[in-house]
C-alpha positions as CSV (number, residue, x, y, z in Angstrom):
1,X,0.0,0.0,0.4
2,X,1.2,3.6,-1.1
3,X,0.9,6.1,1.9
4,X,1.5,9.9,1.8
5,X,2.4,11.4,5.1
6,X,3.0,15.5,5.7
7,X,4.2,16.7,8.4
8,X,4.0,20.3,9.4
9,X,6.5,22.9,10.8
10,X,5.7,22.3,14.3
11,X,5.8,18.3,13.8
12,X,10.0,18.7,12.8
13,X,10.0,22.0,15.0
14,X,13.7,20.8,16.3
15,X,16.1,17.8,16.0
16,X,14.3,15.8,19.0
17,X,10.9,16.1,17.1
18,X,12.9,15.5,13.6
19,X,14.0,12.1,15.4
20,X,10.6,11.0,16.4
21,X,8.7,11.8,13.3
22,X,11.5,9.6,11.4
23,X,10.6,6.5,13.8
24,X,6.9,7.0,12.8
25,X,7.7,7.2,9.3
26,X,9.9,4.2,9.4
27,X,7.2,1.8,11.6
28,X,4.9,3.2,8.6
29,X,7.3,1.6,5.7
30,X,8.0,-1.4,7.9
31,X,4.5,-2.5,8.1
32,X,5.0,-3.1,4.3
33,X,4.0,-0.2,2.7
34,X,5.7,2.3,0.2
35,X,5.9,6.0,1.8
36,X,6.4,9.3,0.3
37,X,6.9,11.9,3.0
38,X,5.9,15.8,2.5
39,X,7.7,18.3,5.1
40,X,7.2,22.0,5.8
41,X,9.8,24.1,7.0
42,X,11.0,23.6,10.7
43,X,8.9,25.5,13.6
44,X,8.8,29.5,12.4
45,X,11.5,29.4,10.2
46,X,9.2,30.8,7.4
47,X,8.1,34.1,9.3
48,X,11.7,34.5,10.8
49,X,12.9,34.5,7.0
50,X,9.7,36.9,6.0
51,X,11.0,39.2,9.0
52,X,14.4,39.2,7.7
53,X,13.6,40.3,4.3
54,X,11.6,43.4,6.3
55,X,15.0,44.4,7.4
56,X,16.5,44.4,3.9
57,X,13.7,45.7,1.8
58,X,10.3,47.3,1.8
59,X,9.4,45.9,-1.6
60,X,10.9,42.3,-2.4
61,X,10.5,41.1,-5.6
62,X,8.0,38.1,-5.5
63,X,10.8,35.8,-7.6
64,X,13.3,36.4,-5.0
65,X,10.6,35.9,-2.1
66,X,10.1,32.4,-3.4
67,X,13.7,31.8,-4.2
68,X,14.2,32.5,-0.2
69,X,11.4,30.9,1.6
70,X,11.8,27.7,-0.5
71,X,15.0,27.0,1.3
72,X,13.1,26.3,4.6
73,X,11.7,23.3,3.2
74,X,15.0,22.3,1.8
75,X,16.4,22.2,5.4
76,X,13.8,19.9,6.8
77,X,13.8,17.3,4.2
78,X,17.6,17.0,4.3
79,X,17.9,16.7,8.1
80,X,14.5,14.5,8.1
81,X,16.3,11.9,5.5
82,X,19.2,11.8,7.7
83,X,17.4,10.8,10.7
84,X,15.8,8.1,8.6
85,X,19.1,7.2,7.2
86,X,20.1,6.3,10.8
87,X,17.2,4.0,11.5
88,X,18.6,1.6,8.8
89,X,16.2,2.7,5.9
90,X,17.0,3.4,2.5
91,X,15.7,7.0,1.7
92,X,16.3,9.9,-0.6
93,X,15.2,13.8,-0.3
94,X,14.0,15.9,-3.0
95,X,12.9,19.5,-3.7
96,X,9.7,20.4,-5.8
97,X,11.8,20.4,-8.9
98,X,13.5,17.2,-8.4
99,X,9.9,15.8,-7.6
100,X,8.5,17.1,-10.7
101,X,6.1,19.3,-9.4
102,X,5.3,21.8,-12.5
103,X,3.3,25.1,-11.6
104,X,1.8,28.1,-13.1
105,X,4.0,31.4,-13.3
106,X,2.4,33.1,-10.3
107,X,5.0,33.5,-7.6
108,X,4.2,33.3,-3.8
109,X,0.6,32.0,-4.9
110,X,1.6,29.3,-7.8
111,X,-1.0,26.8,-8.5
112,X,0.2,22.8,-9.3
113,X,-0.3,22.2,-13.1
114,X,1.3,18.5,-13.5
115,X,3.4,16.1,-11.5
116,X,5.8,14.3,-13.2
117,X,6.1,10.9,-11.1
118,X,8.7,9.1,-13.3
119,X,11.4,10.0,-10.5
120,X,9.2,9.3,-7.7
121,X,8.1,5.8,-9.4
122,X,11.9,4.9,-9.8
123,X,12.8,5.9,-6.1
124,X,10.0,3.9,-4.7
125,X,11.1,0.9,-7.5
126,X,14.4,0.8,-5.2
127,X,12.7,0.5,-1.9
128,X,13.2,4.1,-0.8
129,X,11.4,6.3,1.5
130,X,11.1,9.7,-0.4
131,X,11.0,12.8,1.4
132,X,9.8,15.8,-0.7
133,X,9.8,19.7,0.3
134,X,6.3,20.7,0.2
135,X,5.2,24.3,-0.8
136,X,7.4,24.1,-3.6
137,X,7.8,23.5,-7.5
138,X,9.0,25.1,-10.4
139,X,7.5,26.8,-13.7
140,X,7.6,26.3,-17.2
141,X,11.2,28.6,-17.2
142,X,12.4,26.4,-14.3
143,X,12.1,29.2,-11.7
144,X,11.2,28.0,-8.1
145,X,8.0,29.1,-7.2
146,X,5.8,28.3,-4.0
147,X,2.4,27.7,-3.5
148,X,1.4,30.0,-0.6
149,X,1.2,29.5,3.4
150,X,-0.1,26.2,3.8
151,X,1.0,24.9,0.6
152,X,2.8,21.7,1.7
153,X,-0.8,20.3,2.0
154,X,-1.4,21.1,-1.4
155,X,2.0,19.4,-2.3
156,X,0.8,16.3,-0.1
157,X,-2.5,15.7,-1.8
158,X,-1.1,16.3,-5.2
159,X,1.4,13.7,-4.8
160,X,-1.0,11.3,-3.5
161,X,-3.5,12.0,-6.2
162,X,-0.8,11.7,-8.9
163,X,0.8,8.1,-7.1
164,X,-2.9,7.1,-6.5
165,X,-2.3,6.4,-2.7
166,X,-4.3,4.5,-0.7
167,X,-4.5,7.6,2.1
168,X,-3.2,10.8,2.5
169,X,-2.0,11.3,6.1
170,X,-1.6,15.0,7.1
171,X,0.2,15.4,10.5
172,X,0.2,18.6,12.7
173,X,0.1,19.7,16.3
174,X,-3.8,19.3,16.8
175,X,-5.6,15.8,17.2
176,X,-7.8,16.5,13.9
177,X,-10.4,19.0,12.9
178,X,-12.4,20.7,15.8
179,X,-16.2,22.3,16.0
180,X,-13.9,25.6,16.4
181,X,-10.6,26.7,17.5
182,X,-10.0,24.7,20.9
183,X,-7.4,27.6,21.8
184,X,-10.5,30.0,22.0
185,X,-13.4,27.5,23.0
186,X,-12.2,24.9,25.7
187,X,-15.7,23.0,24.9
188,X,-14.5,22.7,21.0
189,X,-15.4,18.6,19.9
190,X,-13.0,16.8,17.8
191,X,-15.2,15.6,14.5
192,X,-14.5,12.2,13.7
193,X,-15.9,12.7,9.8
194,X,-16.2,15.9,7.7
195,X,-17.2,16.1,4.3
196,X,-15.2,17.6,1.6
197,X,-17.3,20.7,1.0
198,X,-17.7,21.2,4.9
199,X,-13.8,21.2,5.1
200,X,-13.1,23.2,2.1
201,X,-15.5,26.2,3.5
202,X,-13.9,26.0,6.8
203,X,-10.9,26.2,5.1
204,X,-11.7,28.9,3.2
205,X,-13.2,30.8,6.4
206,X,-10.1,30.6,8.5
207,X,-9.6,27.2,9.9
208,X,-6.0,26.6,9.6
209,X,-5.8,22.9,9.6
210,X,-5.8,22.5,5.9
211,X,-5.0,24.3,3.0
212,X,-8.3,24.9,0.6
213,X,-6.5,23.9,-2.6
214,X,-5.5,20.6,-0.7
215,X,-9.4,19.6,0.0
216,X,-10.1,20.9,-3.8
217,X,-7.7,18.7,-5.0
218,X,-8.9,15.8,-2.6
219,X,-12.4,16.2,-3.5
220,X,-11.5,16.3,-7.1
221,X,-9.5,12.6,-7.3
222,X,-12.1,11.5,-4.6
223,X,-8.8,10.7,-1.8
224,X,-9.6,10.3,1.5
225,X,-7.5,12.6,4.0
226,X,-6.7,11.8,8.0
227,X,-5.7,14.7,9.6
228,X,-4.2,13.4,12.9
229,X,-1.6,14.7,15.3
230,X,2.1,13.5,15.2
231,X,2.3,13.7,19.2
232,X,0.3,10.8,19.8
233,X,-1.1,7.6,17.9
234,X,-5.2,8.5,18.4
235,X,-7.3,8.8,15.3
236,X,-7.9,11.8,13.9
237,X,-10.7,13.7,11.3
238,X,-11.3,11.5,8.3
239,X,-12.1,14.0,5.3
240,X,-14.1,11.9,2.7
241,X,-16.8,12.0,0.5
242,X,-20.5,13.2,1.4
243,X,-22.2,9.9,0.1
244,X,-19.9,7.9,2.6
245,X,-21.0,9.7,5.6
246,X,-24.7,8.7,7.1
247,X,-25.1,11.7,9.3
248,X,-24.5,15.4,9.9
249,X,-25.0,18.2,12.0
250,X,-27.0,21.0,10.9
251,X,-23.9,23.1,12.0
252,X,-20.7,21.2,11.8
253,X,-18.5,24.2,13.1
254,X,-17.5,27.9,13.7
255,X,-14.7,29.3,12.0
256,X,-13.3,32.8,12.2
257,X,-10.3,34.7,10.4
258,X,-8.4,37.7,11.6
259,X,-6.7,38.2,8.1
260,X,-9.5,40.4,6.7
261,X,-9.9,44.1,5.7
262,X,-12.9,45.9,4.4
263,X,-13.0,48.1,1.6
264,X,-15.7,50.7,0.7
265,X,-16.4,52.2,-2.5
266,X,-18.7,55.5,-2.2
267,X,-20.8,57.0,-4.9
268,X,-19.9,54.5,-7.7
269,X,-21.7,54.7,-11.3
270,X,-24.7,53.0,-11.5
271,X,-23.7,51.7,-15.0
272,X,-23.1,48.3,-17.1
273,X,-19.6,47.2,-16.7
274,X,-18.6,49.0,-13.7
275,X,-18.3,46.2,-11.2
276,X,-16.4,44.0,-13.9
277,X,-13.7,46.9,-14.4
278,X,-13.4,47.4,-10.6
279,X,-12.9,43.5,-9.6
280,X,-11.3,42.5,-13.0
281,X,-8.0,44.9,-12.5
282,X,-8.0,43.4,-8.7
283,X,-7.8,40.0,-10.4
284,X,-5.3,41.1,-12.7
285,X,-2.9,41.8,-9.8
286,X,-3.6,38.3,-8.3
287,X,-5.9,39.8,-5.3
288,X,-8.8,37.8,-4.3
289,X,-11.8,39.4,-3.2
290,X,-14.0,37.7,-0.7
291,X,-17.4,39.2,0.2
292,X,-19.1,41.8,-1.9
293,X,-22.1,44.4,-1.2
294,X,-23.8,46.6,-3.4
295,X,-26.0,49.0,-1.5
296,X,-29.4,50.5,-2.6
297,X,-29.2,52.8,-6.0
298,X,-29.6,56.4,-5.6
299,X,-29.3,59.2,-8.3
300,X,-27.9,56.5,-10.5
301,X,-25.1,55.9,-7.9
302,X,-24.4,53.2,-5.2
303,X,-21.8,52.1,-2.8
304,X,-19.7,48.6,-2.8
305,X,-18.1,47.0,-0.2
306,X,-16.0,44.1,-0.2
307,X,-13.2,42.4,2.0
308,X,-10.0,41.0,0.9
309,X,-6.9,39.7,3.0
310,X,-5.1,42.2,5.4
311,X,-1.8,40.8,3.5
312,X,-3.2,42.2,0.1
313,X,-4.7,45.5,1.6
314,X,-1.7,47.5,0.5
315,X,-1.8,46.5,-3.3
316,X,-5.6,46.6,-3.3
317,X,-5.6,50.3,-2.2
318,X,-3.0,51.0,-5.1
319,X,-5.4,49.6,-7.5
320,X,-8.4,51.6,-6.4
321,X,-6.4,54.7,-5.9
322,X,-5.3,54.2,-9.7
323,X,-8.6,53.3,-11.2
324,X,-10.8,55.7,-8.9
325,X,-11.1,58.8,-11.2
326,X,-11.0,56.6,-14.4
327,X,-14.5,55.5,-13.4
328,X,-15.7,58.2,-11.4
329,X,-15.7,56.7,-7.7
330,X,-16.4,59.5,-5.6
331,X,-14.0,58.6,-2.4
332,X,-13.0,55.2,-0.7
333,X,-12.4,54.3,2.7
334,X,-10.8,50.9,4.5
335,X,-10.9,49.1,7.7
336,X,-8.5,46.8,8.7
337,X,-9.8,45.8,12.3
338,X,-12.5,43.5,11.3
339,X,-12.7,39.5,11.3
340,X,-14.9,37.0,9.6
341,X,-17.1,34.6,11.9
342,X,-18.8,31.8,9.8
343,X,-20.8,28.5,10.5
344,X,-20.8,25.8,8.3
345,X,-22.8,22.7,7.9
346,X,-23.9,20.4,5.2
347,X,-27.3,20.2,6.9
348,X,-28.2,23.7,6.8
349,X,-29.4,23.2,2.8
350,X,-32.5,21.2,4.3
351,X,-32.9,23.4,8.0
352,X,-34.7,26.8,7.5
353,X,-34.0,29.3,10.2
354,X,-30.2,28.8,10.8
355,X,-28.8,32.1,9.6
356,X,-31.7,33.6,11.8
357,X,-29.9,31.6,14.5
358,X,-27.1,32.9,14.3
359,X,-27.8,36.6,13.9
360,X,-29.9,35.9,17.2
361,X,-26.7,34.7,18.9
362,X,-24.8,37.8,17.8
363,X,-27.3,40.5,19.0
364,X,-27.7,38.8,22.3
365,X,-24.2,39.6,22.6
366,X,-24.4,43.3,21.4
367,X,-22.4,42.3,18.0
368,X,-23.1,44.5,15.2
369,X,-23.1,42.6,11.7
370,X,-21.0,44.6,9.1
371,X,-21.4,42.6,6.3
372,X,-23.5,39.0,5.4
373,X,-22.4,36.3,2.9
374,X,-24.1,32.8,2.4
375,X,-24.0,29.9,0.4
376,X,-25.8,26.5,0.5
377,X,-23.7,25.4,3.7
378,X,-22.5,28.4,5.3
379,X,-23.3,31.9,6.8
380,X,-20.4,34.3,7.1
381,X,-20.5,37.8,9.2
382,X,-18.0,40.6,9.2
383,X,-17.6,41.9,12.9
384,X,-15.3,44.1,14.8
385,X,-12.0,42.0,15.2
386,X,-12.2,42.9,19.3
387,X,-15.6,41.0,19.3
388,X,-14.1,37.5,17.7
389,X,-13.8,35.4,20.6
390,X,-17.1,36.5,22.2
391,X,-18.7,35.9,18.7
392,X,-17.0,32.5,18.3
393,X,-18.1,31.2,21.8
394,X,-21.4,32.2,21.5
395,X,-22.1,30.5,18.0
396,X,-20.7,27.2,19.6
397,X,-23.2,27.8,22.2
398,X,-25.8,28.5,20.3
399,X,-25.8,25.7,18.1
400,X,-24.6,23.1,21.0
401,X,-21.6,22.0,19.3
402,X,-19.8,20.9,22.3
403,X,-22.2,17.7,22.5
404,X,-22.0,14.7,19.7
405,X,-25.5,14.9,18.2
406,X,-26.8,13.9,14.5
407,X,-29.0,15.8,12.6
408,X,-30.8,14.5,9.0
409,X,-29.7,12.0,6.9
410,X,-27.8,13.4,4.0
411,X,-28.8,12.1,0.5
412,X,-25.7,11.5,-1.5
């Protein structure tokens, strides 16, 4: 059986943890499995490199950021391969380029286009454990690219899909996927199963357990993901096709995202094509826009509000300033002291009134809602960042998520 395992930065944060991970990997191999391992940079290495950049320049070229940040994973794979070798097992470490991971040309946010498995298959045929640098690949011109924060998850799922692995195990510093962040809510409960769609929403909405792109790939290839702790041997959370999960909560979890900024455009001309010009220009700069609200028209003009990540705020404002006069936007403002709180659950599709309960919970805590966005299985609200913890706790309590319960049957 072929197993792909991924270990996050906290799992390989120091020499002792690297040796412990090595023993776990070797045990998996000695059970008769082929093993491909994807590793993140050690501990806070990526953050330390980013801080170092800030001491050198305020405007680093994205290509050079990829060149720098990709080194963190290369340190991890070399050390882990050495630790595995000391246990008497054949092993080889490979960078993203050596692995055959081809990406598009978008530096710092690249997407995997193809995985050439020739090298991987050859090394596996020789009985080796393969340790791959996560988070990175190369583009068509052989430049190093990175996949964005959390991109090692995507590397692992992409390799598991390309190699038709039996399972992709994501090892982290928590026991699995919880109903909400256990650091905020002590009553948060680990979920045994969660659907692809629910996990995808939670990942997009701020849950940092998995990178959204990794969940998208897993769903596309119907690949089960097992999220579990690298610090114990307890079962974690299995992410799998909805048809395999018999029951679901109306609300499965509460997520929050502090990496949010709100931009407001005032007195925008109410004309065909205006919204397209605004958001096309932002998209051309690889800026992802999340929630969008257009207010009621007056005097052939209206207001438009939308959210972006805080990390994209500076570039977003530069885009707005550039196009403001061209499309006759009277003025704009921003607020980077907001957060997004969300409820997610496949059971919401067949249960009316869920949004009303969410609004009630926030109202009971005197929390003002600034923006609202909905889909079939989620409701999100933008609120003041300082009220995030209070909001998450109230929503977790309102939907009784601390208690194991089942809702209606999901029709697969």
